[in-house]
C-alpha positions in Angstrom: 0.0 0.0 0.0 1.5 3.4 -0.9 2.5 5.7 1.9 0.0 8.3 0.5 -2.9 6.0 1.4 -2.0 5.8 5.0 -3.7 7.9 7.7 -1.5 10.9 8.5 -0.8 9.8 12.1 1.4 6.9 11.2 4.5 8.6 12.7 3.6 7.6 16.3 1.9 4.3 15.5 4.1 2.4 13.1 7.6 1.2 12.4 8.9 1.9 9.0 12.2 1.1 7.2 14.1 2.9 4.5 11.8 5.9 4.2 12.0 8.7 1.6 13.6 11.7 3.0 10.3 13.7 3.2 9.0 11.2 5.8 12.0 11.8 8.0 11.0 15.4 8.3 9.1 16.5 11.4 5.4 17.2 11.0 3.6 20.2 12.7 3.5 19.5 16.3 6.3 17.0 16.4 9.2 18.3 18.4 12.9 17.2 18.5 14.1 16.6 22.0 17.6 15.4 21.1 19.9 14.5 18.2 22.4 11.9 19.3 25.3 11.5 16.9 27.0 9.2 16.3 24.8 6.2 17.1 25.0 2.8 15.7 22.0 0.6 14.8 23.8 -2.4 16.3 21.2 -5.0 15.4 20.2 -3.9 11.9 23.2 -2.0 10.6 26.2 -3.2 12.8 29.4 -1.2 12.0 27.4 1.7 10.4 27.3 5.0 12.4 24.3 7.2 12.1 22.2 9.7 14.0 19.3 9.1 16.3 16.7 11.8 16.5 14.4 11.6 19.5 11.0 13.4 19.1 7.8 13.5 21.0 6.3 11.0 18.4 9.0 8.6 17.4 12.7 7.7 17.2 14.4 8.3 13.7 17.7 6.6 13.0 19.5 7.4 9.8 22.9 6.1 8.4 25.5 8.8 7.8 27.1 7.0 4.9 23.8 5.8 3.2 20.9 8.2 4.2 18.4 5.9 2.4 19.1 3.4 5.1 16.9 4.7 8.0 14.0 3.8 10.3 11.3 5.4 12.1 10.0 3.9 15.3 6.7 5.3 16.6 6.4 5.2 20.4 3.0 3.5 20.4 4.3 0.0 19.3 7.1 0.0 21.8 6.5 -2.6 24.5 9.8 -2.1 26.4 13.1 -0.2 26.6 16.1 -1.5 28.5 19.8 -1.2 28.7 21.8 -4.3 27.8 25.3 -5.4 27.0 26.0 -6.0 23.3 29.1 -6.4 21.1 29.4 -3.6 18.5 31.8 -3.7 15.6 32.7 0.0 16.4 32.8 -0.2 20.2 33.3 -3.8 21.2 31.5 -4.9 24.3 29.4 -2.1 25.6 26.0 -1.1 26.9 23.2 -0.3 24.5 19.7 0.8 24.3 17.5 -2.2 23.7 13.9 -1.7 22.3 11.2 -4.2 21.8 8.2 -3.3 19.7 5.1 -5.1 18.5 2.6 -4.3 15.7 -0.4 -6.3 14.6 1.6 -8.5 12.3 5.2 -8.4 13.6 7.6 -8.1 16.6 10.8 -6.1 16.4 13.9 -5.7 18.3 16.3 -2.7 18.0 19.6 -2.2 19.6 21.3 1.3 19.5 24.8 1.9 20.7 26.0 5.4 21.5 29.4 5.7 19.8 30.5 8.6 22.0 32.8 6.9 24.8 31.5 7.6 28.4 28.3 9.3 27.3 25.1 7.6 28.5 22.8 10.5 27.3 21.3 8.1 24.7 19.7 6.0 27.4 18.5 8.9 29.7 17.0 10.9 26.9 15.1 8.1 25.2 14.0 6.6 28.5 12.7 10.0 29.8 10.9 10.9 26.5 9.1 7.5 26.3 8.1 7.5 29.9 6.8 11.1 30.0 5.6 11.6 26.3 2.2 11.7 25.0 2.0 8.0 25.4 1.2 8.2 29.0 -2.0 10.0 27.8 -5.0 7.9 26.7 -5.0 7.4 22.9 -8.6 8.8 22.7 -7.5 12.3 24.0 -4.5 12.2 21.6 -6.7 11.7 18.6 -9.0 14.6 19.2 -7.2 17.2 17.4 -7.8 16.4 13.7 -6.1 19.5 12.5 -2.8 18.3 14.0 -3.3 14.9 12.4 -3.7 16.5 8.9 -0.5 18.4 9.4 1.6 15.2 9.7 1.1 14.1 6.2 
């Protein structure tokens, strides 16, 4: 199904891979809390540095070398966020952000490693945003502002 046929609120409710650049841009009402750079997508693109954008609706990871390699993780499908030990090609054994998510048809696991040595901001920012974001508010009240939803197209 083409992206144009989806409801405009997919940013926070879906997980998408290798999006066109226009879908990586923020929509009206979406706010950037932090840009973490460099960050490795250790599970999906091990050895590839990129940047992780933390917004109030989703996490966006994009490869630095190949911008067409990217992903958008809406907060709604996320079932858990933890810190775990992993082996990164770029950092070796290190602690990383471990995200589990579930949609109607699939389950996902994402592992992100902050490539800045001795900097755990990656963990604290994402955990804080996910904990205190709009996802602590019932979905019904989030969906009342139709004008906001149309602006996310």
